[in-house]
C-alpha positions as a Markdown table, in Angstrom:
| # | Residue | x | y | z |
|---|---|---|---|---|
| 1 | Met | 19.9 | 125.3 | 114.2 |
| 2 | Thr | 20.6 | 122.4 | 115.5 |
| 3 | Leu | 24.2 | 120.6 | 115.5 |
| 4 | Pro | 23.9 | 118.9 | 113.0 |
| 5 | Asn | 22.1 | 121.8 | 110.2 |
| 6 | Leu | 25.2 | 123.6 | 111.7 |
| 7 | Ile | 28.1 | 121.0 | 110.7 |
| 8 | Ala | 25.8 | 120.0 | 107.2 |
| 9 | Asp | 26.4 | 123.7 | 106.3 |
| 10 | Tyr | 29.5 | 124.2 | 107.6 |
| 11 | Arg | 30.4 | 121.2 | 105.1 |
| 12 | Gln | 28.3 | 122.4 | 102.2 |
| 13 | Lys | 30.4 | 126.1 | 103.0 |
| 14 | Gln | 33.7 | 124.1 | 102.2 |
| 15 | Phe | 32.8 | 122.3 | 99.4 |
| 16 | Val | 31.0 | 125.2 | 97.5 |
| 17 | Thr | 34.1 | 127.1 | 98.8 |
| 18 | Ala | 36.3 | 124.3 | 97.0 |
| 19 | Ala | 34.3 | 123.7 | 93.4 |
| 20 | Lys | 34.3 | 127.8 | 93.4 |
| 21 | Lys | 38.6 | 127.6 | 93.9 |
| 22 | Ser | 38.9 | 124.5 | 91.5 |
| 23 | Tyr | 37.0 | 126.2 | 89.2 |
| 24 | Ser | 38.6 | 129.8 | 88.9 |
| 25 | Thr | 42.5 | 127.7 | 89.3 |
| 26 | Ala | 41.6 | 125.8 | 86.2 |
| 27 | Leu | 39.6 | 128.3 | 83.7 |
| 28 | Asn | 42.6 | 130.9 | 84.3 |
| 29 | Ala | 45.3 | 128.0 | 84.0 |
| 30 | Val | 43.1 | 127.4 | 80.0 |
| 31 | Asn | 42.7 | 130.8 | 79.8 |
| 32 | Arg | 47.0 | 132.1 | 80.5 |
| 33 | Trp | 47.7 | 128.9 | 78.6 |
| 34 | Asn | 45.6 | 131.2 | 75.3 |
| 35 | Ala | 46.9 | 134.3 | 76.1 |
| 36 | Asp | 50.2 | 132.9 | 75.8 |
| 37 | Asn | 50.2 | 131.4 | 72.7 |
| 38 | Gly | 48.3 | 134.4 | 70.7 |
| 39 | Thr | 44.9 | 132.3 | 71.0 |
| 40 | Ile | 42.8 | 134.4 | 73.0 |
| 41 | Gly | 38.9 | 133.6 | 72.4 |
| 42 | Asp | 40.2 | 130.1 | 70.5 |
| 43 | Tyr | 39.1 | 127.8 | 72.2 |
| 44 | Phe | 39.9 | 125.1 | 69.3 |
| 45 | Tyr | 43.4 | 125.5 | 69.6 |
| 46 | Phe | 43.8 | 124.8 | 73.1 |
| 47 | Phe | 42.2 | 121.3 | 73.0 |
| 48 | Thr | 44.5 | 120.3 | 70.4 |
| 49 | Ala | 47.6 | 121.3 | 71.7 |
| 50 | Gly | 49.1 | 117.9 | 71.8 |
| 51 | Thr | 48.5 | 114.3 | 70.6 |
| 52 | Ser | 46.5 | 113.0 | 73.5 |
| 53 | Asp | 44.6 | 114.0 | 76.3 |
| 54 | Tyr | 47.0 | 113.8 | 78.8 |
| 55 | Glu | 49.9 | 115.7 | 76.8 |
| 56 | Ile | 47.1 | 118.8 | 75.9 |
| 57 | Leu | 46.8 | 118.2 | 80.4 |
| 58 | Lys | 50.0 | 118.9 | 80.5 |
| 59 | Ser | 50.7 | 121.4 | 78.2 |
| 60 | Leu | 49.3 | 123.6 | 81.3 |
| 61 | Ser | 51.5 | 122.6 | 83.7 |
| 62 | Lys | 53.8 | 125.6 | 83.7 |
| 63 | Tyr | 50.4 | 127.7 | 84.7 |
| 64 | Leu | 49.3 | 125.7 | 87.6 |
| 65 | Asn | 51.1 | 123.8 | 90.9 |
| 66 | Ile | 50.8 | 120.4 | 90.0 |
| 67 | Val | 52.6 | 118.1 | 92.2 |
| 68 | Gln | 52.1 | 115.1 | 89.7 |
| 69 | Ile | 50.9 | 114.1 | 86.4 |
| 70 | Cys | 49.7 | 110.7 | 84.6 |
| 71 | Asp | 48.2 | 109.7 | 82.1 |
| 72 | Ser | 46.2 | 105.9 | 82.2 |
| 73 | Ser | 49.7 | 103.7 | 82.8 |
| 74 | Asn | 50.7 | 105.1 | 85.4 |
| 75 | Ile | 47.7 | 106.0 | 87.1 |
| 76 | Asp | 48.7 | 104.6 | 90.3 |
| 77 | Ser | 51.0 | 107.5 | 90.6 |
| 78 | Cys | 48.8 | 110.0 | 90.8 |
| 79 | Gly | 46.0 | 107.9 | 93.4 |
| 80 | Gly | 45.3 | 105.4 | 91.8 |
| 81 | Lys | 42.0 | 104.1 | 89.6 |
| 82 | Tyr | 38.2 | 105.7 | 91.5 |
| 83 | Thr | 35.2 | 105.5 | 90.8 |
| 84 | Val | 32.5 | 109.1 | 91.1 |
| 85 | Lys | 28.7 | 108.4 | 92.4 |
| 86 | Gln | 26.4 | 110.5 | 90.1 |
| 87 | Tyr | 24.6 | 113.1 | 91.8 |
| 88 | Lys | 21.9 | 110.8 | 92.7 |
| 89 | Lys | 20.9 | 107.4 | 91.7 |
| 90 | Leu | 20.1 | 106.8 | 87.9 |
| 91 | Asn | 20.0 | 103.5 | 85.5 |
| 92 | Asp | 23.0 | 103.6 | 83.2 |
| 93 | Gly | 20.8 | 102.6 | 81.2 |
| 94 | Ser | 21.8 | 98.5 | 81.3 |
| 95 | Gly | 20.0 | 97.9 | 85.3 |
| 96 | Asn | 23.7 | 99.1 | 87.1 |
| 97 | Thr | 23.6 | 102.2 | 88.3 |
| 98 | Arg | 25.4 | 105.2 | 86.7 |
| 99 | Gln | 28.6 | 106.4 | 87.9 |
| 100 | Asn | 32.3 | 108.6 | 86.0 |
| 101 | Ser | 35.2 | 107.3 | 85.8 |
| 102 | His | 36.3 | 110.2 | 84.0 |
| 103 | Met | 39.3 | 111.3 | 86.1 |
| 104 | Asn | 41.2 | 108.0 | 85.3 |
| 105 | Ala | 42.5 | 108.9 | 81.9 |
| 106 | Cys | 44.6 | 111.5 | 83.0 |
| 107 | Arg | 44.7 | 113.3 | 85.8 |
| 108 | Ala | 47.1 | 116.0 | 87.4 |
| 109 | Val | 47.7 | 115.8 | 91.0 |
| 110 | Leu | 47.6 | 119.6 | 92.5 |
| 111 | Ala | 49.5 | 120.4 | 95.6 |
| 112 | Asp | 46.0 | 121.5 | 97.7 |
| 113 | Gly | 45.2 | 117.5 | 96.9 |
| 114 | Thr | 42.7 | 118.5 | 94.1 |
| 115 | Phe | 42.7 | 116.1 | 91.0 |
| 116 | Ile | 42.4 | 118.2 | 87.6 |
| 117 | Thr | 42.1 | 115.9 | 84.1 |
| 118 | Ile | 40.5 | 116.6 | 80.4 |
| 119 | Thr | 38.8 | 115.5 | 77.5 |
| 120 | Ser | 39.2 | 116.4 | 74.4 |
| 121 | Glu | 36.4 | 116.2 | 71.8 |
| 122 | Ala | 38.4 | 118.6 | 69.3 |
| 123 | Leu | 41.3 | 115.9 | 69.1 |
| 124 | Arg | 39.2 | 113.2 | 68.8 |
| 125 | Tyr | 36.7 | 114.5 | 65.9 |
| 126 | Gly | 38.8 | 117.2 | 64.3 |
| 127 | Ser | 35.9 | 120.0 | 65.2 |
| 128 | Cys | 34.4 | 121.4 | 68.0 |
| 129 | Ser | 31.2 | 120.8 | 65.6 |
| 130 | Lys | 30.0 | 116.7 | 66.4 |
| 131 | Gln | 27.1 | 115.0 | 65.9 |
| 132 | Phe | 26.3 | 112.7 | 68.7 |
| 133 | Trp | 23.5 | 108.7 | 68.7 |
| 134 | Ser | 21.7 | 109.7 | 72.9 |
| 135 | Asn | 20.0 | 106.1 | 73.4 |
| 136 | Glu | 16.6 | 106.6 | 75.3 |
| 137 | Lys | 15.3 | 105.1 | 77.8 |
| 138 | Asp | 11.9 | 104.3 | 79.4 |
| 139 | Glu | 9.6 | 105.0 | 82.3 |
| 140 | Asn | 12.5 | 103.1 | 84.4 |
| 141 | Gly | 15.8 | 104.3 | 83.8 |
| 142 | Tyr | 16.9 | 101.5 | 80.4 |
| 143 | Phe | 18.2 | 101.6 | 77.2 |
| 144 | Ile | 14.5 | 100.7 | 74.8 |
| 145 | Pro | 15.5 | 97.8 | 72.0 |
| 146 | Asp | 15.7 | 99.0 | 68.8 |
| 147 | Pro | 18.0 | 96.4 | 66.3 |
| 148 | Ser | 18.1 | 99.1 | 63.7 |
| 149 | Ser | 19.9 | 101.7 | 65.2 |
| 150 | Pro | 23.9 | 102.0 | 65.0 |
| 151 | Thr | 23.9 | 101.6 | 69.5 |
| 152 | Gly | 21.2 | 99.0 | 69.2 |
| 153 | His | 19.3 | 100.9 | 71.2 |
| 154 | Lys | 16.3 | 103.1 | 70.1 |
| 155 | Gly | 17.2 | 107.1 | 70.3 |
| 156 | Ser | 18.4 | 109.8 | 68.1 |
| 157 | Tyr | 21.4 | 112.3 | 66.8 |
| 158 | His | 21.9 | 115.6 | 68.7 |
| 159 | Thr | 24.9 | 118.3 | 67.7 |
| 160 | Ser | 27.1 | 119.3 | 70.7 |
| 161 | Asn | 29.4 | 122.3 | 69.9 |
| 162 | Ala | 32.5 | 121.3 | 73.1 |
| 163 | Cys | 35.7 | 121.8 | 72.5 |
| 164 | Gly | 36.7 | 119.6 | 75.0 |
| 165 | Trp | 36.1 | 120.0 | 78.6 |
| 166 | Ile | 37.8 | 119.9 | 82.2 |
| 167 | Tyr | 36.6 | 118.0 | 85.1 |
| 168 | Phe | 38.1 | 118.1 | 88.6 |
| 169 | Asp | 37.7 | 116.4 | 92.2 |
| 170 | Thr | 38.4 | 119.0 | 94.5 |
| 171 | Asn | 40.2 | 116.0 | 97.4 |
| 172 | Gly | 40.8 | 113.7 | 95.4 |
| 173 | Leu | 40.7 | 110.3 | 96.8 |
| 174 | Lys | 39.2 | 111.8 | 100.6 |
| 175 | Gly | 35.7 | 111.1 | 99.2 |
| 176 | Pro | 32.7 | 111.6 | 98.5 |
| 177 | Asn | 33.8 | 111.1 | 95.2 |
| 178 | Gln | 30.2 | 112.3 | 94.2 |
| 179 | Val | 29.3 | 114.7 | 91.6 |
| 180 | Gly | 27.7 | 117.6 | 92.2 |
| 181 | Ile | 29.4 | 117.9 | 95.8 |
| 182 | Asp | 33.2 | 116.8 | 95.6 |
| 183 | Asn | 33.3 | 116.1 | 91.3 |
| 184 | Phe | 32.4 | 118.6 | 88.8 |
| 185 | Gly | 33.0 | 119.4 | 85.2 |
| 186 | Phe | 32.6 | 121.8 | 82.9 |
| 187 | Gly | 33.1 | 122.4 | 79.0 |
| 188 | Phe | 34.3 | 125.0 | 76.3 |
| 189 | Gly | 32.5 | 125.4 | 72.9 |
| 190 | Pro | 35.2 | 127.0 | 70.4 |
| 191 | Thr | 34.9 | 130.8 | 71.9 |
| 192 | Gly | 34.8 | 129.9 | 75.3 |
| 193 | Asp | 34.2 | 128.6 | 79.1 |
| 194 | Met | 30.5 | 127.4 | 78.6 |
| 195 | Ser | 29.9 | 126.6 | 82.2 |
| 196 | Tyr | 27.9 | 123.7 | 81.9 |
| 197 | Ser | 24.5 | 123.7 | 83.3 |
| 198 | Asp | 23.5 | 120.3 | 84.2 |
| 199 | Asn | 23.2 | 118.0 | 87.6 |
| 200 | Leu | 25.3 | 115.6 | 85.4 |
| 201 | Tyr | 28.4 | 117.9 | 85.6 |
| 202 | Gly | 27.4 | 119.2 | 89.0 |
| 203 | Asn | 25.5 | 122.1 | 88.0 |
| 204 | Leu | 28.9 | 124.9 | 88.1 |
| 205 | Asn | 26.7 | 127.7 | 86.9 |
| 206 | Tyr | 24.7 | 126.7 | 90.0 |
| 207 | Val | 26.8 | 126.6 | 92.6 |
| 208 | Leu | 28.1 | 129.7 | 91.0 |
| 209 | Ala | 25.0 | 131.8 | 91.2 |
| 210 | Thr | 24.0 | 130.9 | 94.6 |
| 211 | Asp | 26.8 | 129.5 | 96.8 |
| 212 | Lys | 25.1 | 126.0 | 97.3 |
| 213 | Leu | 25.4 | 122.8 | 96.4 |
| 214 | Ile | 22.8 | 120.9 | 94.0 |
| 215 | Lys | 20.6 | 118.2 | 96.0 |
| 216 | Thr | 22.3 | 115.2 | 96.2 |
| 217 | Glu | 21.6 | 111.9 | 97.2 |
| 218 | Asn | 23.7 | 108.8 | 98.9 |
| 219 | Tyr | 23.2 | 105.7 | 97.4 |
| 220 | Thr | 25.4 | 102.6 | 97.1 |
| 221 | Pro | 26.8 | 101.8 | 94.0 |
| 222 | Gly | 25.5 | 98.7 | 92.1 |
| 223 | Lys | 22.6 | 97.4 | 90.5 |
| 224 | Tyr | 19.9 | 99.6 | 89.9 |
| 225 | Glu | 17.1 | 98.4 | 92.2 |
């Protein structure tokens, strides 16, 4: 292998190791919470263990080596707001590149620099099962107008059984701050970890099974062209 390839391979192994460690750390914390609260195997209770995502995240404090925990009102104390690029250049439906901002609502900063945040679907909808509207896109990635729909765009209802999501950034603000490299998400159904196998969340199933990262694309956020 050439030197550039060796360096790239080494960096990928570092990110894979970090992703697996952060995933294990977060999953173990949730499972220990469930064990201590007598709710093993039922994740609805964990994702309704507070009045907000921040309170639910805070309930994990005793199981994580946390140095700081913040909600959106004091996120600057946890490094400030930042944007996470998607795994590749995608149209957000309105002509801009699609980015993620889920790390900015609440955040726990671990001693090793990992960021962790939680989004509870069960808290918002009162159940792990819900219907949601998904907009369709044309061949160029733009939403298709439909004045008769709930959003003004063509689409359809889908069913989700996610009680909630955990997102993590393995090295905080250091970068590259991109899904599939240092940023991942995984969901929980009512009875367990769903290990979401979708590239939009970094495809942890693939990483865990192959010890490799998904293919990502470097791009500049802004207008989709």
